[in-house]
C-alpha positions in Angstrom: 188.8 -31.3 -123.8 192.4 -32.3 -123.5 192.8 -35.9 -124.1 195.7 -38.1 -122.6 197.0 -41.7 -122.9 196.4 -43.6 -119.8 197.8 -47.3 -118.8 195.1 -48.9 -116.3 195.8 -52.4 -115.1 192.8 -54.8 -114.1 193.8 -57.6 -111.7 191.6 -60.9 -111.7 191.6 -63.7 -109.3 190.6 -67.0 -111.1 187.8 -69.0 -109.7 189.8 -72.2 -110.7 192.3 -73.7 -113.1 192.9 -71.4 -116.2 194.7 -71.1 -119.2 194.7 -67.8 -121.2 195.0 -68.6 -124.8 197.3 -67.0 -127.1 195.1 -65.1 -128.7 193.2 -63.5 -125.7 194.6 -60.1 -126.4 192.9 -60.2 -129.9 189.9 -61.6 -128.6 189.6 -58.7 -126.3 190.3 -56.0 -128.9 187.6 -57.5 -131.2 185.0 -57.1 -128.8 185.7 -53.4 -127.9 183.7 -50.6 -129.5 185.3 -47.2 -130.7 183.7 -45.4 -127.8 185.7 -47.4 -125.3 188.5 -45.5 -126.7 191.1 -48.4 -126.0 194.3 -48.1 -128.0 196.0 -51.4 -127.0 195.6 -54.3 -124.4 198.0 -56.4 -122.9 197.5 -59.8 -121.3 199.7 -61.1 -118.3 199.2 -64.4 -116.6 200.2 -64.4 -113.0 200.4 -68.2 -112.0 199.0 -70.1 -110.4 195.6 -68.2 -110.2 195.6 -64.8 -111.3 195.8 -62.6 -114.4 196.4 -58.9 -115.3 195.1 -57.0 -118.2 196.7 -53.8 -119.4 194.5 -51.3 -121.1 195.9 -48.1 -123.0 193.0 -45.7 -123.1 192.7 -42.3 -124.5 190.4 -40.1 -122.3 190.3 -36.8 -120.4 191.4 -38.1 -116.9 192.9 -41.0 -115.0 189.6 -41.2 -113.1 187.6 -41.8 -116.4 190.3 -44.4 -117.8 190.0 -46.4 -114.6 186.2 -46.2 -114.7 185.9 -47.0 -118.4 188.4 -50.1 -117.6 186.2 -51.4 -114.9 183.2 -51.3 -117.0 185.1 -53.0 -119.9 186.4 -55.7 -117.5 182.8 -56.3 -116.2 181.2 -56.8 -119.6 184.2 -59.1 -120.8 183.4 -61.2 -117.7 179.6 -61.2 -118.4 180.0 -62.1 -122.1 182.5 -65.0 -121.1 185.4 -63.7 -122.9 187.6 -64.1 -120.0 188.0 -67.2 -117.6 185.6 -67.2 -114.8 187.3 -64.8 -112.4 186.7 -61.9 -109.9 187.8 -58.5 -110.8 190.1 -57.7 -107.7 191.4 -54.2 -108.6 191.6 -51.5 -111.3 194.1 -48.9 -111.3 197.0 -47.1 -112.7 200.2 -48.9 -112.0 202.7 -47.1 -109.9 206.3 -46.6 -111.3 209.3 -46.7 -108.7 211.7 -43.9 -109.6 215.1 -45.1 -110.0 216.6 -41.5 -109.5 215.4 -38.7 -107.2 213.3 -36.2 -109.1 
């Protein structure tokens, strides 16, 4: 199977006031297993009430990467490794072309 690297964003709405500690990305990385196939995690606070996690995953398709990201995020919420929040959306970010193809 051909593997590719996919960037998937997970958008969260916090259930109250929150702060993402500076070590949130490291906390997430240490909770992942090799089968998650996550190469990198980025963390973005979007004040006042939301945040985005970016996952770079190595997998066979974008669909699989998005499903795996949703599974990981639900697990992180269940294990209380994230502030209380609702997972609003999971998907690959769309890039606007600056020049015509």
